[in-house]
C-alpha positions as CSV (number, residue, x, y, z in Angstrom):
1,X,218.0,-87.2,181.5
2,X,215.5,-88.1,178.8
3,X,212.3,-86.1,178.2
4,X,209.0,-87.3,176.9
5,X,205.5,-86.0,176.4
6,X,203.5,-86.5,179.6
7,X,200.2,-88.4,179.7
8,X,197.4,-88.6,182.3
9,X,199.3,-91.5,183.9
10,X,202.0,-88.9,184.9
11,X,199.6,-86.5,186.7
12,X,200.4,-87.8,190.2
13,X,204.2,-87.5,189.5
14,X,203.8,-84.0,188.2
15,X,201.7,-83.0,191.3
16,X,204.3,-84.5,193.6
17,X,207.3,-82.9,191.8
18,X,205.5,-79.5,192.0
19,X,205.0,-79.9,195.8
20,X,208.8,-80.3,196.2
21,X,209.5,-77.1,194.3
22,X,206.6,-75.3,196.1
23,X,208.2,-76.2,199.4
24,X,211.6,-74.9,198.4
25,X,210.0,-71.6,197.4
26,X,207.9,-71.4,200.6
27,X,210.8,-72.2,202.8
28,X,213.0,-69.5,201.2
29,X,210.3,-66.8,200.8
30,X,207.4,-67.5,203.1
31,X,206.0,-64.0,202.7
32,X,205.5,-64.7,198.9
33,X,204.8,-68.5,198.7
34,X,202.5,-70.9,200.6
35,X,203.6,-74.3,201.8
36,X,202.4,-77.1,199.5
37,X,199.1,-78.8,200.4
38,X,196.6,-81.2,198.7
39,X,195.2,-78.1,197.0
40,X,198.5,-76.5,195.7
41,X,198.6,-78.3,192.3
42,X,196.3,-81.3,192.7
43,X,196.3,-84.3,190.3
44,X,192.9,-83.2,189.0
45,X,194.3,-79.8,187.9
46,X,197.2,-81.5,186.1
47,X,194.8,-83.8,184.3
48,X,192.6,-80.9,183.3
49,X,195.7,-79.0,181.9
50,X,196.9,-82.2,180.1
51,X,193.5,-82.2,178.3
52,X,193.5,-78.5,177.5
53,X,194.5,-77.6,174.0
54,X,197.9,-75.8,173.7
55,X,199.0,-77.0,177.2
56,X,201.8,-79.6,177.3
57,X,203.8,-81.3,180.0
58,X,207.1,-83.0,179.4
59,X,208.5,-85.5,181.9
60,X,212.2,-85.6,182.6
61,X,213.3,-89.2,183.5
62,X,216.4,-90.9,184.7
63,X,216.5,-94.6,184.8
64,X,212.7,-94.7,184.3
65,X,212.0,-92.4,187.2
66,X,210.3,-89.0,186.9
67,X,212.7,-86.4,188.3
68,X,211.4,-83.2,186.8
69,X,208.9,-81.7,184.4
70,X,208.4,-78.8,182.0
71,X,205.0,-77.2,181.5
72,X,204.4,-75.3,178.3
73,X,201.4,-73.2,177.3
74,X,201.3,-72.1,173.7
């Protein structure tokens, strides 16, 4: 896997990847986590965070396809 700094063009991929993880959490612990929806971690929220100082996303890719991400707040 290769990692690179994410851009606004990656916002949809990040949102989609987050929904997958949110579903795993909700299925395992429904009393703590809600099922993903359009409002769980929407693209607009990702874009906002990408444009916020000291907030960074890194995309993990395999063969040019986003398969994961890391979110860092300094």
